[in-house]
C-alpha positions as MATLAB code, in Angstrom:
seq = 'MKSRKGMIAAIVAAVTAYMEEEQDALRLAVPQRKPVVVSRPWGSYGNEEARILWQRGIVPRVMIFGCYPESKT';
ca = [
     111.676  156.202  163.253;
     112.227  152.879  164.924;
     109.638  151.004  162.762;
     111.202  152.508  159.712;
     114.562  151.102  160.543;
     112.978  147.710  161.312;
     111.156  147.821  157.895;
     114.351  148.522  156.072;
     116.137  145.740  157.910;
     113.302  143.338  157.031;
     113.408  144.320  153.398;
     117.169  143.863  153.198;
     116.832  140.499  154.968;
     114.144  139.420  152.491;
     116.151  140.460  149.480;
     119.223  138.727  150.806;
     117.379  135.466  151.409;
     115.834  135.721  147.933;
     119.212  136.125  146.317;
     120.670  133.180  148.289;
     117.706  130.933  147.130;
     118.254  131.929  143.522;
     121.926  131.255  143.791;
     121.172  127.719  145.272;
     118.596  127.099  142.492;
     121.118  128.024  139.826;
     123.870  125.869  141.449;
     121.571  122.782  141.249;
     120.356  123.637  137.687;
     123.804  123.973  136.239;
     125.600  120.630  136.053;
     129.035  120.675  137.748;
     131.814  119.991  135.335;
     134.508  117.588  136.253;
     138.131  118.834  135.822;
     139.662  117.545  132.626;
     142.866  115.582  133.155;
     145.327  116.812  130.566;
     147.738  114.286  129.317;
     151.203  115.127  128.116;
     151.759  113.205  124.888;
     155.129  114.862  124.224;
     156.609  113.404  127.438;
     155.612  109.906  126.580;
     156.670  110.400  123.017;
     160.080  111.461  124.108;
     160.530  108.429  126.401;
     159.486  106.126  123.635;
     161.886  107.761  121.124;
     164.784  107.567  123.633;
     164.168  103.857  124.143;
     164.089  103.180  120.404;
     167.358  105.151  119.936;
     168.947  103.107  122.732;
     167.708   99.787  121.339;
     169.279  100.671  118.009;
     172.540  101.547  119.571;
     172.524  105.218  118.507;
     172.480  106.607  122.117;
     174.283  104.969  124.997;
     172.274  103.683  127.871;
     173.863  106.207  130.195;
     172.320  109.215  128.287;
     168.836  107.800  128.645;
     168.558  106.056  131.972;
     171.336  107.764  133.980;
     172.745  104.538  135.255;
     176.299  103.420  134.854;
     177.181   99.799  134.379;
     180.322  100.112  136.601;
     178.491  101.153  139.711;
     176.819   98.351  141.603;
     173.948   99.561  143.808;
];
């Protein structure tokens, strides 16, 4: 009975080692992808639009930049 338990343990260890080697081989074979940086064009578009409206005098500076000319900081 003792040898049978040892044989089962050896088989399980061999299968586990084989599976780990296969996973390592697949990891090396599949190129790792770099995360893609997602830009937010709407944010930069909104900032540009607000600057244009301020330059044309349509929107006061306080609405866009949040600074008040009276306050000296």
